[in-house]
N, C-alpha and C positions, 0 to 999 in steps of 0.2 A: 414537474416531478422533483422531489427533493433529491439532492445529490447523493451519490454513493460516497461514503465517508471512510477514508482509509486510515489505518494505523500509521503506516509509513508510506511515503510517496514511492510508488513502484519503481524498481530499478531499471536500469541500464540505459542509456549508454552515453553519458556526456564524456565522450572519449576522444582523445587524439592518440591514435594507436599506430604502432609500427608493425612491421612484419615479424618482429621477434616474438617469442613466447616465453612463458615462465616468468622469472623475476623481472626481466626487462620489460615485458608487456605490462606487468603490474605497475612498474614505476612510470610508465607512459600514460597510465589511466588516471583520469580525474575521478575520484571515488565519491563525489557528492551524489547522493541518491536523487535521480530525476526520472521522469517518465520516459519510457522507450521512445526513441525518435527525436529527442532533443538535439539541437545543433551541436556540432563539435568541429573544431578547426582541424584541417588536414596537417598531420605532422610527418615530416620526412625523417627517415632513419635508414639504417643499413637494411634494405629489403623493400617490401611493398609499403604503400601508404593507403590509408582508408579515410574517407570523409563520411562520417556517419550522417551528417546533415543532408547531404545530397545523394548518398548511396553510390558514390563513385569511388573507384579504386583502380590501381594499376596492377593488381593481382588478377591475372587472367582467369583463374578458376572461380574466384568470388565474383568477378565482373560478369562472367557468363551466367552464373546462377541468378544474380540480381536481374540481369536482362531477361532471363526466362520468367522470373517472377513478375516483372513489370509488364511483360508481353501478355500475361494473362489477366491483367488488371485494366479496368477502363481508364481512359485519360483523366477522368475526374475522380480517381479512386481516393485521393486525399480528402477531397471535399465530402465524398460519401462517408469516409471514415469519421470525419469530424461531425457530420450530421448524426451518424449512428451513435457515436460516443456521447454527443449532447443528449440524445434521447435516453441513453442508458444511465446518464448521470456520472460517467467516469471522469475522474479528475485528469486534466491535461497538464502538460509541462509548462513551466514558467516561460520558456523560450517561445512557445506557441501562443501564449496568452500574456504578452508583455503588459504590465500594469505600471502606473506611475509609482515611483518609489516613495513609500509613505513612512518608512522607518529609517532612521539614521544608523547604518551599520557601524559607524565609528564609535558609538556609545554602547555597543553590545558585544559581549564575549561569545565567541563561537569557534572554539578550537576543534581540531580533529578528534574523533571519538574512537573507541574500540570497535564500534560498528563499521566505521570507515576502514579500519585496518582489516577487519574480517572480510568486507566486500572486496578490498584490494587483493586479498589472498585468493578469493574465489575467481575474480576476473583474471588474475595472473596465470591461471592454469588453462584458460580457454583460448583456443586459436582465434586470433583477431579476425581472420576471414570469416569464421563462423559467426562472430559477433556482428560483423558488418552485414552479412546476408540476413540474419534474423532481425536485426534492427531496421533493415530497409523496409520492412512491412509491419513494424511494431509488434513482432511476434512474442516478445517477452511479456506482453500484457495478455496474450491469448488465454492462458489458464484462468485469469480473472474474468474475462468476458464469458468464457465457457461456464464457469460456476454461477454467474448471475443469470444467464439465459437458460441453462439446462440442468443445473444442479438440483438434486432432490435428496433429502436426508435418508431415504430408504435405499438409495442407489449406492452399492459398494464402491463405485468409482468416486464418490464424494464423501466417503466415510472418514470420520476422524481417525488419526493414527491410534493404534491400539494402546500405545504407551501413554496417550493423553486422553483417551475416551472417557474414562471414569471421572478424572479430575475436572475436565472441561464441562462434561454433561452435568455433574453435580453443581458446579459453580453457576452454570447457566440456569438451572432450576432455582437455585438460591436467589439469583438476580430477579427472576420473574416474581418471586414472592416478596422480595425486599422493596421494590419500587412501587409507587402508587399508580403507575401506568400499566396498560394492558399489553403484556408481551406474549400472550398465549398464541399469537399467530406468527411468531418469529421462528424461523427454521435455523437450527445450528448444524453446520456442516463444514467440510474441508475442501480445499482445492489442491490438486496434485499436478505435478508436471507431466504425468504420463499421457496427458492429452496431446503432448507434442510428438508422441510416437504412434498415435492412433489416427491414421489417415481419414477414415470415415468421420470421426468426430471433428477433426480439424476442417474438413471440407464443409460439414454442416455449419460450423461456426463462420467460415469465410463467406458462405452463401448469405448468411444473415447479416454479417458485419458490413460487407461491401456490396451486397445485392448481386453477387456473381452468378452466372450460369453454372450449372452443376459441373460441366466438363472443366471449366477454368478453375473452379474451386478445388476440384480433385487434383489438377496439375500442380497448383501452388502447394497444396497439402503434401503431395508426394515429394516435392523439392524440400520442404521444411523438415519432413520426417527423415529424409536422406541426410540433411545437414546435421540434425541432432544425433542421428545414429553414428555418423562418421567421426564425431568429436568425443573422445572418451571423457573429457572434462565436463561435458554437459550431462553425463550420467543417465542417458536415456530419458532426458527431460526432467530428471530429479535434481538438477543443479538448483541451489537455492535462489538463483537469479529469477527463475520463472515464478516463484511463489513466495517471495520475501515480502509478505503483506498479510494483513488481516483487515476485514472491512465489514461495515454495516451497510445494508442496502434496503431501501424502501421505494416503492413505486406509487406511494400515496399521492393522489392528486394528478396522476398521469392520465391524460385523455386517450392515449393510444391503447386500444383494447388488448393488444398483444403484450405490451409492457405492463399494463395495469393488472394483468392476470398473474404476474410474477409475485410470489409471496415475499414478505419481509425476510431478510436473511442476515445471519451473522456467520461469516466465513473465515476460517483460519487457513493460512497457507503453510505448507510443510517448511518452506524456507524461513518463515518467521519463527517457527518453533525451533528449527536448527540454529538460527542466529541467536536466540535467547540462551540456548545452551552454550553456544560458543563464547558469548560475552560474560558468562558466569552467573546468569540469573534464571536458570532453567527450573529451579524449585518453586519460585514465586512468580516469575515473569509471565508465564502463560495465563495465569489467573488474573494478573494485573491487566494484561491486554484484553482479556474477556470483559473485565470491568469497564475498561475504556470504551470498547466497541458497543457493549450493551448500553452505556451512557448515551451513545448517539441515538439509539432507539428511544430512550427516554426523551431526548431532545425532539425527535420526530413526533412522538405521541403527545407531548405536552406543548408543542409548538414553541420550543425554546431556541430553535435555530434562527428564528426571525430576529433581525437586528437592524438598526439604522446604519451600522458599519458596512463598508463595501470592500471588495477586493481582498487583499492580503490580510487586512485587519479583521475582516468578518470571519475568514477561515481560521485565523489564529484564535479568535474568541471562542468559536465552537470547539476547537481542538483542546484548548486549555480548560474549558469547562468539562469536557469529557475526561481529561486527566484528573481534575478535581473530583468529579462525581464518581469516577471509577475507583479512586483511592479511598474515598469516603465509604464506598460499598465494601471493598475487600478488607478494610481494617475495622469496620464497625462490628460491635459484638453481636448484632442481629443480622449481619451480612455474612461474610466469610470468616470474620474474626481471626484473621491471620495475625501472627506475631508482629506487633508494630515495629519493633526494632529491625526485624528481618525485612519487612516490607519497605521501610525507609531506606535500608541499605540497597534493596533491590529496585528502588526508584531510578537507579541508574539505567534500568531498561527503558524508562521514559526519556531519561537524559540522552541515551544513545541515539534515539531517533529524532531528537530536535534538529532543526535545520536552520540554515542562514540564508535561505532564498527569500530575502526580505521583500522583493518586488513580486514574488510569485503569488498568484491567486490561491495556490495550494499551501501557502506558508503555514506551518503548524506551530510556530513559536520556537524560539531558540532553546537549546538544552537547558540553560538556567531558568528560563521562563517556565518550561514544562516541569522542571523539578520543583519550582516554587508553587505552582498550581497543585501538584500532587501532595506536597507537604501541607499546604493549606487544607486540602480535603481530609487528610489524616487528622489535622488539628481539630477540625469540626467534629469528626467522628469521636475523637478522644474526649471532647467536651461533653458529649452525650453518653459517655460510658456509664455513669452512675444510674441515670434513669432509663437507659436503654432506648431512648427515643429515636425514631427514624423521622427525619424532617421530610415534609412533603416536598416533592420536586420543585414546586413553584417557590417555596420558602428558601430552599437551598439555592435556587437560581438567583433570588433577590440578594442573598448574602454574597454570592459569587460576583454578581454585577458590581456590588459596592467595593469588592476587593480587587477587581480586574485592573484598575489603573496602577495599583501597587505591584501586581504581578508582572506587568509589562514595562515597568519603569526601567530606565537605563541601568546597566550594571555599573557604569563608571560612577 
């Protein structure tokens, strides 16, 4: 099965957190986006300590809840989760899939971004005990799994936010017409954090994800709902941390009949849309993200994801290609024809989610590399303005492959 390809590595919690809340907790958080469940060192402070890696804490309330969660999971629950996520094609954290370092970070610039500051602000408002309990079972990824397995475009629980529905639906239809691949089977939908307050939906997901008996899944779901409801900063599941992502999914080539029955999807998380607004690119950013995610479906359909590269370099290639193809589409006169100057200014939305996890199999490229790829995509679209030509996807790919060494060259 081809992998689920995400716009941004799903958050939370590479954290060493203290028992403090608010600004103190924010300063204790490492705000590099990682997949839930990644390791974190235990940090002592005035109050309780939490070790996200092991799910251990000296906070009696959180420790009790974690113990109750673990009591309802089989001893091999982590292996079951890994197997399920492998079948779903969900990206895992760098810490769980350590790869040989293939990029020299001393030659690449990767400073903190406005997205980092935004995430730090969100994290700083959340009780660290809540984070510890939720992260102990990877709950911050649950809305993603739910959308993949159960999301349907006609279901109001997966409807696009009204403020973005027309804009994203129009852009999606334009992408289907623009590219020479068949996107008629792709479903456009949203994922919302309200699944975290819906015990039956959570229980259904847990049964599928971990292979749990109904009673155990219901008990875990009840605990998670309780935790989310008790922390006002989690906003009844609507905290951006649950849905700060957008992704393209395909089950093409999957032999499992259950998974192969899942249609191709393009899913927007509420948290991603909120973050784009927060960093100042809400006018153009959502359409740029759609262009990027649709480009992944072009890769799937045209078999452009195949490469002799491996590990971090392979993922970086597909992500930079999606940046380039997406910008080509949104700035092309026969695509969305967005104002080039504004789009280039808004390419900071790509820059914001660049990462410096150089050894990670999920490495998407540094901020500078992503910006270069996007700018190149615009330059190709600009060169075609007079004749209005849309390059075939294979032709554009050939040009991208020739450009790739320059795009990933060291900044120094």
